[in-house]
N, C-alpha and C positions, 0 to 999 in steps of 0.2 A: 504494500500500500504506500503510495506516494502522498505525503502530506500536502502536496500542491493540489491534489484532487479534492481536498477537504475545504469546507468553508473557512474563512479567516478566524472565526471564533473557535471552531473546533481545532484548527491547527495551532492556535495560541494555547489552548487548553492542553494539547498534547505536548507542546514545548514546556509549559509550566510543570506538567507531570514528570517529564524526563529530568528536568532540573531538580525537582523535589526528591525523586528516587535516587538520583546520583549523589545529592548532598547527604541523604540518609545513609548511604553506603560508606561514607567517610573515607573514600579512597581504597577500601578493601577490594581486591581484585575479584574474589568469588562473589561478593555482594554486588559488585558492579555488573557482573554477568547476569546475576539473578534479576537485578534492576532492569536490565535490558529486556528480559523475558516479560516481566511484569508490565513494562511499558508497551510492549507489543500487544499484550492482552487488553490494555487500556485503549490503544488506538482502534483495535477491532471492536471494542465495546461502544465507542462513540461514533463509529462509522455506520452510516445508515444501512440496516440489514435488508436482505432480499425478502425475508419473511418476518412477521411481527414477533414470533416466539424467539427468533434468533437473538434479538436485542436483549431479552431477559437472560438467556443462557450465557451470552457473552459478558454481560455485566456481572452475573454471578461468578463466572470464571475469573474475572478481573478482581473482584472483591476477595475471593478465596486466595488467589495468588498474592494479592497485596498483604493479606493477613499473614500468610506463611512467610513472606519476605520480612515483614516487620518483626516477626517473632525471632528472626536471626540477626536483626540490626541492633547496634548499640543504642541505648536511650539518647534521645536528643529532642530539641524543640521541633525539628522537622518531622521526626518519627511520630511525635505526639499529634502533629497536625494531620499526617497521613492516617494515623490510627482513628482520627475522627471520621474519615470516610468509611472505615470498616465498621465503626460503631453505628453510624447512620444507616448502614445496610445490614445490620446484624440479623434482621429477619430473613434475609436471603441465605445466610450461613446456617441458621437453625433449620430452615426448610431443607437445605441440601443434606444436613446431617440426618434429619428425620427420614429422608428418602433412602439414604445409604443403609439404615439399620433394618 
């Protein structure tokens, strides 16, 4: 996905997310690689889907990936800010856990 294909608002949001994820990694190589994966899930989540259900699934995947990433990151102000996204979407995580059991 080329961010040039996205609307300016979505492209800006993707850039902000990339910066936030990279700052949270605090220069640790493995975390930076993981941040790259989480960012790709974010870009897919905010990209208009072909089907309505795809958006929900993509967003759930991003929130799950973000939570797992933050569990590995050192505490920081940026990590707390990103954790707010997970908290706001906690209902998606609970639903996913319920489906898995």
